[in-house]
C-alpha positions in Angstrom: -14.0 5.5 -19.4 -13.0 3.3 -22.5 -14.7 3.3 -26.0 -13.9 1.3 -28.4 -15.5 1.7 -32.1 -15.5 -0.1 -35.4 -11.7 -1.4 -34.6 -10.6 -2.7 -37.3 -6.8 -4.4 -37.9 -4.8 -6.3 -39.9 -1.3 -7.7 -40.1 0.5 -8.2 -43.3 -1.8 -6.8 -45.8 -2.2 -6.9 -49.4 0.6 -10.0 -48.8 -0.8 -13.7 -49.0 -0.5 -14.3 -45.3 -2.7 -11.0 -44.5 -4.8 -11.7 -41.3 -7.7 -9.9 -40.0 -7.0 -9.7 -36.5 -9.8 -7.3 -35.1 -13.3 -6.8 -37.7 -15.1 -4.3 -36.6 -14.7 -4.3 -32.9 -17.2 -2.5 -30.3 -16.6 -2.3 -26.9 -17.2 -0.2 -24.2 -16.3 -0.1 -20.5 -18.1 2.3 -17.9 -15.8 3.9 -14.8 -15.4 0.9 -12.4 -16.0 -2.0 -14.9 -13.8 -4.8 -15.0 -14.3 -7.3 -18.0 -12.6 -10.4 -18.6 -11.7 -11.4 -21.9 -11.5 -15.3 -23.2 -11.1 -16.8 -26.7 -9.3 -19.0 -28.7 -5.7 -18.4 -30.0 -5.9 -16.2 -32.7 -9.4 -14.6 -31.5 -7.8 -11.6 -31.2 -7.6 -10.7 -27.3 -4.2 -9.5 -27.2 -3.9 -7.8 -30.7 -7.4 -5.6 -29.0 -5.5 -4.5 -25.8 -2.4 -3.7 -28.0 -4.6 -1.5 -30.1 -5.6 0.2 -26.4 -2.5 0.6 -25.0 -1.1 2.4 -28.3 1.1 -0.4 -29.6 -0.5 -0.9 -32.8 -2.6 1.7 -35.0 -5.9 0.3 -36.6 -6.6 -0.1 -40.1 -10.0 1.6 -38.8 -11.8 2.8 -36.1 -11.3 4.8 -32.9 -10.5 3.7 -29.2 -11.0 6.9 -26.3 -9.9 7.0 -22.9 -11.9 9.5 -20.7 -12.8 11.5 -23.5 -9.6 11.8 -25.4 -9.1 9.9 -28.9 -6.2 8.0 -28.5 -6.4 5.9 -31.4 -3.4 7.4 -33.3 -0.9 8.5 -30.3 2.2 6.8 -29.7 2.7 4.5 -27.0 4.7 6.1 -24.8 1.7 9.1 -24.7 -0.7 6.2 -24.1 0.9 5.4 -21.4 -0.4 8.2 -19.7 -3.5 6.7 -19.6 -2.9 2.7 -19.3 -0.9 0.5 -16.8 -0.1 -2.8 -18.3 1.2 -6.3 -17.0 2.3 -8.6 -19.3 1.9 -12.6 -19.4 6.1 -12.7 -18.9 7.0 -11.7 -15.8 10.1 -10.3 -17.3 8.5 -8.0 -19.8 7.3 -5.5 -17.1 10.4 -4.4 -15.1 13.6 -3.3 -15.3 16.1 -6.6 -14.0 19.2 -4.1 -14.2 17.4 -1.7 -11.8 16.6 -2.1 -8.0 13.3 -2.5 -7.0 13.0 1.7 -5.4 14.3 2.4 -9.2 11.8 0.5 -10.8 8.8 1.5 -8.9 10.0 5.6 -9.1 9.4 5.0 -13.3 6.4 3.5 -12.7 5.6 6.4 -10.4 6.6 9.0 -13.1 4.6 7.5 -15.9 2.5 10.4 -17.9 4.0 13.1 -15.6 5.8 15.9 -16.1 9.7 15.1 -15.4 11.9 17.9 -13.6 15.2 17.7 -12.4 15.0 16.1 -8.6 16.5 12.6 -8.3 14.4 9.9 -9.1 13.8 8.6 -5.6 13.4 10.7 -2.7 12.6 10.0 0.9 8.9 10.6 0.9 8.9 8.7 -2.0 10.6 5.6 -0.1 8.0 5.2 2.3 5.3 5.3 -0.3 7.0 2.5 -2.1 7.5 0.7 1.5 3.6 1.0 2.4 2.6 0.0 -0.9 4.7 -3.0 -1.3 4.0 -4.0 2.6 0.5 -4.3 0.7 2.0 -7.2 -1.8 2.7 -9.6 2.0 5.7 -10.5 0.3 8.2 -8.6 2.4 9.5 -6.3 -0.7 9.0 -3.8 1.7 12.5 -4.3 3.1 14.1 -5.0 -0.3 13.6 -1.8 -2.1 17.7 -2.0 -3.0 17.3 -5.1 -4.2 17.8 -5.8 -7.9 14.9 -7.1 -9.7 16.4 -9.5 -11.6 16.9 -11.2 -8.3 13.5 -11.5 -7.5 10.9 -14.7 -8.5 8.6 -14.5 -11.0 5.9 -14.2 -8.9 7.6 -11.4 -6.8 8.3 -10.0 -10.3 4.7 -10.0 -11.6 3.5 -8.9 -7.8 5.7 -6.0 -8.8 4.6 -5.4 -12.1 1.0 -4.9 -11.2 2.4 -3.0 -8.1 3.8 -0.6 -10.4 0.7 -0.8 -12.8 -2.0 0.3 -10.8 -0.9 2.6 -8.4 0.1 5.5 -9.8 -3.9 5.9 -10.8 -3.9 4.8 -14.2 -7.4 5.2 -15.6 -7.6 1.9 -17.7 -5.6 -1.4 -16.9 -4.6 -3.9 -19.3 -3.7 -7.6 -18.0 -2.7 -9.6 -20.5 -2.8 -12.9 -19.0 -0.6 -12.1 -16.6 -1.2 -15.5 -14.3 -0.3 -17.8 -17.1 3.3 -18.1 -16.6 3.0 -18.6 -13.4 3.0 -22.1 -11.3 -0.4 -22.3 -9.1 0.2 -21.1 -5.9 1.5 -18.1 -7.3 -1.2 -17.8 -9.6 -3.5 -17.6 -6.7 -1.8 -15.2 -5.2 -0.8 -12.3 -8.1 -5.0 -13.0 -8.7 -5.8 -12.3 -5.2 -3.8 -9.4 -5.2 -5.7 -8.3 -8.6 -8.7 -8.0 -7.2 -7.4 -6.3 -4.0 -5.5 -3.7 -6.3 -8.9 -2.9 -8.6 -11.1 -2.6 -5.5 -8.5 -0.1 -4.1 -7.9 1.9 -6.6 -11.7 1.8 -8.3 -10.1 0.3 -11.6 -11.1 0.3 -15.1 -9.9 -3.2 -16.0 -9.8 -5.6 -19.0 -8.0 -8.8 -18.2 -7.3 -11.5 -21.2 -7.6 -15.3 -19.5 -7.5 -18.7 -20.8 -8.6 -19.6 -17.3 -12.6 -20.2 -17.4 -12.8 -20.0 -13.8 -10.9 -16.7 -13.4 -12.6 -15.6 -16.2 -15.8 -16.4 -14.4 -14.8 -15.4 -10.7 -13.5 -12.2 -11.5 -14.9 -8.8 -12.7 -18.5 -7.7 -13.6 -18.6 -8.4 -17.4 -17.4 -11.4 -19.6 -16.8 -11.2 -23.0 -15.7 -14.1 -25.8 -14.0 -13.2 -28.9 -13.7 -15.3 -31.8 -12.0 -14.3 -35.4 -11.5 -11.0 -34.2 -15.3 -10.5 -32.9 -16.8 -10.1 -29.8 -19.3 -13.1 -29.9 -20.6 -13.4 -27.1 -21.0 -10.8 -23.3 -22.3 -11.5 -20.4 -22.4 -9.3 -17.5 -24.2 -9.1 -14.0 -26.5 -11.4 -12.5 -26.1 -13.4 -16.2 -22.4 -13.7 -15.5 -22.7 -14.4 -11.9 -25.1 -17.2 -12.9 -23.0 -18.7 -15.3 -20.9 -21.6 -15.3 -17.4 -23.5 -16.8 -20.1 -26.3 -18.6 -21.6 -22.9 -19.9 -18.7 -21.4 -21.4 -17.6 -24.9 -22.9 -20.7 -24.8 -24.7 -20.2 -21.7 -26.5 -17.0 -23.1 -27.6 -18.4 -26.2 -28.9 -20.9 -24.4 -30.7 -17.5 -22.4 -32.3 -16.2 -25.5 -32.9 -19.4 -26.8 -34.7 -19.5 -23.9 -37.0 -15.6 -23.8 -37.8 -16.5 -28.0 -39.2 -19.0 -27.2 -40.9 -17.1 -24.7 -42.9 -14.7 -26.9 -43.6 -16.7 -29.6 -44.9 -18.9 -27.1 -46.9 
């Protein structure tokens, strides 16, 4: 479903500030895989998601989604296959638009647009059904401006917008990090339910090690633009946060030795 081959991304190339963000990354997700991604700041996690989404173009390597090479496609064309939820609850919605207008735009993503009005009666009923699954009462507030919603409500709406139109790949970029614990727990539960309901292939970046272990069927750790640890199946089920902390400690030891060399 998702195939990343020898992906390399360099920022500020040929300048004193040159930064290799991804250094030959290979990653394959089968249909229905849910992969969580952990790593320290600057490890390349969000850069990987941005390249899959078409936000950046790599210096080398390819990205294929469902057998289609999307490496050089502009982001609006890649959106046909990709749904995404960002860390900032403000980023995934249009605050001046109503809930139903936001949902209509998400529903039309990647589809050929005709001359019909944005929100038909049939669409409105669909939106109510989908919103009811969030258990936040938003199905009764279709004409409320999104800017009036709380951060947790907006993030739940962003998640719905990213999933209900049937993307091939769902990208979650620390999408619960900006929420308080109660709202983060809600959005985490809604994420698991949406992924299961739609059978979505998912790549999720998180700094929360418990979340990384409890969600999905595979975990990868990134460091300095590379994937350096990969857990799947029973190995992931048996792993603990202490195991992950041990891997991080090994990375710190290597870094310390490098500085002292």
